[in-house]
C-alpha positions in Angstrom: -2.5 1.6 -32.9 -0.6 2.4 -29.8 -1.3 5.9 -28.4 1.7 6.0 -26.1 5.4 6.0 -26.7 7.9 3.9 -25.0 10.8 5.7 -23.4 13.9 3.7 -23.8 16.3 6.1 -22.1 18.4 4.5 -19.4 18.4 6.2 -16.1 21.9 7.3 -15.0 23.2 5.5 -12.0 23.4 7.6 -8.9 26.8 6.4 -7.7 27.9 9.9 -6.7 24.9 10.3 -4.3 25.4 6.8 -2.9 29.1 7.5 -2.3 28.1 10.7 -0.5 25.8 8.8 1.8 28.5 6.1 2.3 31.0 8.7 3.4 28.5 10.5 5.7 27.6 7.2 7.4 31.3 6.3 7.7 32.1 9.6 9.4 29.2 9.2 11.8 30.2 5.6 12.6 33.8 6.6 13.1 32.6 9.3 15.5 30.5 6.8 17.4 33.5 4.4 17.6 35.7 7.3 18.9 33.0 8.1 21.5 32.7 4.5 22.6 36.4 4.0 23.2 37.4 7.6 24.0 35.0 8.6 26.8 35.2 7.0 30.2 32.3 4.6 30.7 31.6 5.6 34.3 32.0 9.4 34.1 30.2 10.0 30.8 27.6 7.2 30.8 24.6 9.3 30.0 26.5 11.5 27.6 27.5 8.4 25.6 24.0 7.1 25.6 22.6 10.4 24.4 25.3 10.7 21.6 24.6 7.1 20.5 20.8 7.8 20.3 21.3 11.0 18.3 23.8 9.5 15.9 21.5 6.5 15.4 18.7 8.8 14.5 20.9 10.7 12.1 22.1 7.5 10.4 18.5 6.2 10.2 17.5 9.5 8.5 20.2 9.1 5.8 19.5 5.4 5.2 15.7 5.9 5.0 16.0 9.0 2.9 18.4 7.6 0.4 17.5 3.9 0.1 13.8 4.1 0.7 13.7 7.3 -1.5 11.7 9.3 1.2 13.8 12.5 0.7 12.1 13.0 -2.6 8.6 12.3 -1.4 5.8 14.8 -0.6 5.8 16.0 3.0 2.4 14.4 3.7 3.8 11.0 2.8 6.8 11.5 5.1 4.6 12.6 8.0 2.3 9.6 7.5 5.3 7.4 8.1 7.0 9.4 10.9 4.0 10.3 13.0 2.9 6.7 13.7 6.5 5.8 14.5 6.7 8.6 17.0 3.5 7.5 18.7 4.9 4.0 19.0 8.1 5.3 20.6 6.0 7.5 22.9 3.9 4.4 23.9 7.0 2.4 24.6 8.5 5.1 26.8 5.2 5.6 28.7 4.9 1.8 29.2 8.5 1.5 30.5 8.1 4.4 32.9 4.7 3.2 34.1 6.0 -0.4 34.5 9.0 0.9 36.5 6.6 2.8 38.8 4.3 -0.2 39.3 7.4 -2.3 40.1 8.5 0.2 42.8 5.0 0.4 44.3 4.5 -3.4 44.6 8.0 -4.0 46.1 
């Protein structure tokens, strides 16, 4: 009576892919740790901040791509998630800059 068949095959665990992501994240974190304690805080302040921002974005890319399975999705789905997030970041930056300007004008 049933018109469909049940697939009882077990999916292979992707431990190799997870270990790859683990090692990539470990290397990035070790690099961040080396930058945090290796560069002088006064001389390389903005360089350190820029490195931390870039490394955080790279780590977020690997985490979201692997654990939220976005690397296997259609490009339209990815852009429907990334584009609103970029607009929110742009809004926050614009509000911070404008707020700083208003604070300078009023004082």
